[in-house]
Backbone as CSV, one residue per row, in Angstrom:
resi,resn,N_x,N_y,N_z,CA_x,CA_y,CA_z,C_x,C_y,C_z
1,MET,-45.900,23.719,51.769,-46.653,25.753,51.133,-45.467,25.097,51.769
2,ILE,-45.627,26.774,51.960,-44.254,28.034,52.514,-45.647,29.163,53.216
3,VAL,-44.516,30.098,54.155,-45.011,30.862,55.100,-43.449,32.048,54.653
4,VAL,-44.277,33.129,53.979,-43.308,34.343,54.127,-44.018,34.857,54.771
5,ILE,-43.105,35.483,56.089,-43.071,37.000,56.724,-41.544,37.618,57.118
6,ASN,-42.686,39.419,57.098,-41.917,40.458,56.836,-41.379,40.261,58.311
7,ARG,-41.060,41.299,58.194,-41.221,41.370,59.973,-40.716,42.750,60.124
8,LEU,-41.431,44.306,60.710,-41.192,45.707,59.698,-41.175,45.892,61.056
9,HIS,-40.118,46.709,61.058,-40.102,48.002,62.572,-40.596,49.116,61.986
10,VAL,-40.517,49.459,62.589,-42.306,50.402,62.063,-41.847,51.783,63.715
11,PRO,-41.091,53.048,63.119,-41.207,53.903,64.513,-42.959,54.362,64.520
12,ALA,-43.075,54.553,65.737,-44.345,55.380,66.172,-45.342,56.055,65.778
13,ASP,-44.313,57.329,65.447,-44.924,58.469,63.661,-45.243,57.741,63.144
14,TYR,-44.762,56.649,62.394,-45.344,56.233,60.950,-46.141,54.939,60.583
15,ALA,-46.563,54.493,62.068,-48.043,53.116,62.341,-48.379,52.882,60.909
16,SER,-49.211,54.418,61.783,-50.889,54.987,61.274,-50.669,55.040,59.369
17,HIS,-49.564,55.193,58.761,-49.113,55.158,57.641,-49.533,53.681,56.917
18,LEU,-48.345,53.181,57.811,-47.833,51.454,57.136,-49.882,51.162,57.372
19,GLU,-50.347,51.203,58.158,-52.139,50.452,58.395,-52.652,51.351,57.078
20,ARG,-52.489,52.921,57.162,-52.982,52.514,55.513,-52.750,52.162,54.627
21,ALA,-51.889,51.874,53.966,-50.957,51.166,52.937,-51.518,49.927,53.001
22,PHE,-51.621,49.108,54.175,-52.131,47.507,54.195,-53.155,47.345,54.106
23,GLY,-54.167,48.415,53.562,-55.815,48.364,53.627,-56.237,47.887,52.789
24,ASN,-55.049,48.123,51.285,-55.820,47.001,50.772,-55.686,45.868,49.904
25,THR,-55.220,45.266,50.619,-54.716,43.537,50.817,-55.802,42.584,50.266
26,HIS,-57.211,43.310,50.401,-58.066,41.773,49.429,-57.476,41.739,48.302
27,ARG,-56.425,42.286,47.148,-56.123,41.681,46.173,-55.334,40.734,45.966
28,MET,-54.639,40.160,46.865,-53.747,39.447,47.961,-55.078,37.593,47.120
29,ASP,-56.610,37.079,47.501,-57.399,36.793,47.192,-57.113,36.021,45.284
30,GLU,-56.691,37.241,45.009,-56.229,37.109,43.527,-55.831,36.315,42.931
31,VAL,-54.622,36.445,43.771,-52.850,35.629,43.441,-52.530,33.594,42.870
32,PRO,-52.695,33.694,42.102,-52.383,32.247,41.915,-51.272,32.331,42.847
33,GLY,-52.315,30.238,43.295,-51.488,30.274,44.360,-50.769,31.163,45.859
34,CYS,-51.260,31.881,46.560,-51.590,32.396,47.239,-53.041,32.058,48.872
35,LEU,-52.943,31.739,49.807,-53.571,30.385,50.646,-53.403,31.813,51.699
36,GLY,-53.398,32.955,51.459,-53.650,33.656,52.921,-52.563,35.171,52.958
37,PHE,-53.502,35.575,52.947,-52.357,36.888,53.892,-52.972,37.567,55.183
38,GLU,-52.603,37.828,56.375,-51.999,38.812,57.128,-51.005,39.606,57.724
39,LEU,-51.775,40.822,58.147,-50.802,41.812,58.620,-51.236,42.128,60.218
40,LEU,-49.948,41.452,61.209,-49.740,42.007,62.425,-49.256,42.834,63.243
41,ARG,-50.218,43.763,64.530,-49.287,44.183,65.059,-48.927,43.905,66.148
42,ASN,-47.639,44.432,67.000,-46.828,43.986,68.714,-47.979,44.503,68.774
43,GLU,-48.556,44.123,70.048,-49.303,45.129,70.878,-48.127,45.651,71.985
44,ALA,-47.357,45.768,71.545,-46.248,47.146,72.292,-46.151,47.724,71.868
45,GLY,-46.384,47.218,70.132,-46.200,48.845,69.307,-44.248,48.672,68.982
46,GLY,-44.186,49.354,67.060,-42.790,49.397,66.685,-42.997,47.873,66.094
47,GLU,-43.454,46.953,65.690,-43.738,46.536,64.481,-44.833,45.663,64.498
48,TYR,-44.159,45.288,63.118,-45.590,44.396,62.445,-44.821,43.894,61.691
49,LEU,-46.204,42.098,61.267,-45.417,40.822,60.450,-46.476,41.414,59.766
50,VAL,-45.892,41.220,57.736,-46.752,40.473,57.122,-46.928,39.135,57.006
51,VAL,-47.243,38.775,57.010,-47.307,36.816,56.781,-47.971,36.499,55.248
52,THR,-47.927,35.712,54.574,-47.994,35.593,53.603,-48.407,33.853,53.581
53,ARG,-48.841,32.584,52.820,-48.718,31.553,53.073,-49.258,30.994,51.918
54,TRP,-48.107,30.592,50.910,-48.414,30.281,49.974,-48.338,28.348,49.322
55,ASN,-49.170,28.191,47.672,-48.680,26.425,48.053,-47.769,25.938,47.515
56,THR,-46.959,26.553,46.920,-45.039,26.144,47.024,-44.221,27.996,46.671
57,ARG,-43.740,27.176,47.007,-42.542,28.472,46.505,-42.546,28.711,45.281
58,ALA,-42.105,28.336,44.149,-42.853,28.838,42.921,-43.933,29.793,42.008
59,ALA,-45.110,29.651,43.267,-45.814,30.459,43.528,-45.605,32.054,44.056
60,TYR,-45.449,31.873,45.588,-44.277,33.332,45.308,-43.263,33.658,44.328
61,GLU,-42.839,33.129,44.239,-41.748,33.828,43.238,-42.269,34.352,41.948
62,ASP,-43.230,34.306,41.509,-44.182,34.171,40.755,-44.725,35.354,40.564
63,TRP,-45.403,35.502,42.124,-46.163,36.345,42.639,-45.316,37.961,42.569
64,ARG,-43.487,36.987,43.205,-42.947,38.988,43.232,-41.997,39.102,41.697
65,ALA,-42.566,38.686,41.262,-41.746,38.348,39.626,-43.061,39.119,38.634
66,SER,-44.385,39.694,38.579,-45.160,39.807,38.401,-45.525,41.762,38.259
67,ASP,-46.174,41.554,37.332,-47.185,43.230,37.039,-48.144,43.437,38.564
68,ALA,-48.801,42.369,39.323,-49.547,43.026,40.168,-48.237,43.688,41.357
69,PHE,-47.451,42.229,41.595,-46.436,42.827,43.022,-45.313,43.943,42.638
70,GLN,-45.249,44.635,41.306,-44.931,45.646,41.136,-45.483,47.172,41.684
71,GLN,-46.477,46.344,40.414,-48.010,47.460,41.376,-48.234,48.038,42.629
72,ALA,-48.234,46.520,42.904,-48.481,46.585,44.443,-47.425,47.797,45.223
73,HIS,-46.483,47.557,45.328,-45.167,48.074,45.740,-45.051,49.743,45.049
74,ALA,-45.684,49.857,43.295,-44.817,51.718,43.339,-44.932,52.707,44.192
75,ARG,-45.585,52.671,45.114,-45.983,53.342,45.858,-45.780,53.335,46.577
76,THR,-44.329,52.649,47.653,-43.077,52.432,47.966,-42.944,54.236,48.088
77,ASN,-42.518,53.811,49.526,-41.539,55.275,50.182,-39.999,55.168,50.234
78,PRO,-38.974,55.543,49.289,-37.656,54.981,49.123,-37.013,55.697,50.435
79,ASP,-37.678,56.514,51.347,-37.199,57.696,51.771,-38.150,57.037,54.241
80,SER,-39.125,55.562,53.899,-39.513,55.271,54.891,-38.321,54.813,55.754
81,PRO,-38.607,55.378,56.879,-37.983,54.831,58.024,-38.599,53.206,57.871
82,VAL,-38.664,52.745,57.678,-39.955,50.881,57.953,-38.420,50.142,57.813
83,LYS,-37.708,49.235,58.812,-36.201,48.325,58.144,-37.450,47.321,58.644
84,ALA,-37.270,45.952,57.245,-37.556,44.831,56.944,-36.472,43.923,57.047
85,GLU,-38.042,42.543,57.839,-36.552,41.500,57.373,-37.183,40.737,57.317
86,LEU,-36.952,40.114,55.708,-37.696,38.739,55.156,-37.187,37.379,55.465
87,GLY,-37.824,36.407,55.046,-37.392,35.149,56.002,-38.858,34.153,55.289
88,VAL,-38.339,33.080,55.014,-39.140,32.394,53.611,-39.019,30.748,55.143
89,TYR,-40.298,30.159,54.876,-40.210,29.557,55.823,-41.240,28.097,55.167
90,ASP,-40.767,26.368,55.124,-41.170,25.808,55.279,-41.990,25.166,57.143
91,VAL,-43.123,25.390,55.449,-44.081,24.955,56.749,-44.133,22.912,56.705
92,LEU,-43.920,22.734,58.728,-43.643,20.754,58.432,-44.718,20.236,59.318
93,THR,-46.012,21.257,59.779,-47.224,20.622,60.641,-47.519,21.160,60.722
94,GLN,-48.749,21.287,60.448,-50.535,22.506,60.764,-51.526,21.320,60.798
95,THR,-52.041,22.309,61.460,-53.793,21.808,62.224,-54.903,22.474,61.691
96,ALA,-55.261,22.570,61.571,-57.091,22.985,60.456,-57.413,23.950,61.569
């Protein structure tokens, strides 16, 4: 299993826009190999984490190459002030 974390640095005046943009994430339930999706907001503000869990790296890569991914990101603002850092992590241990 892998966990993919997209760390988003978001200006305060853009936060509500970002939260609305992620409001339709229930479709991730239909993505083969996706075990979970979470949008986390730092209590201090200015930072969000988009956390997805995948049964395999191949499942994640398949989603990134899919039409569904392209459609989900088609409305992304090319002038967005959001700065992103993507990390992919192997799950070494976990509890229920």
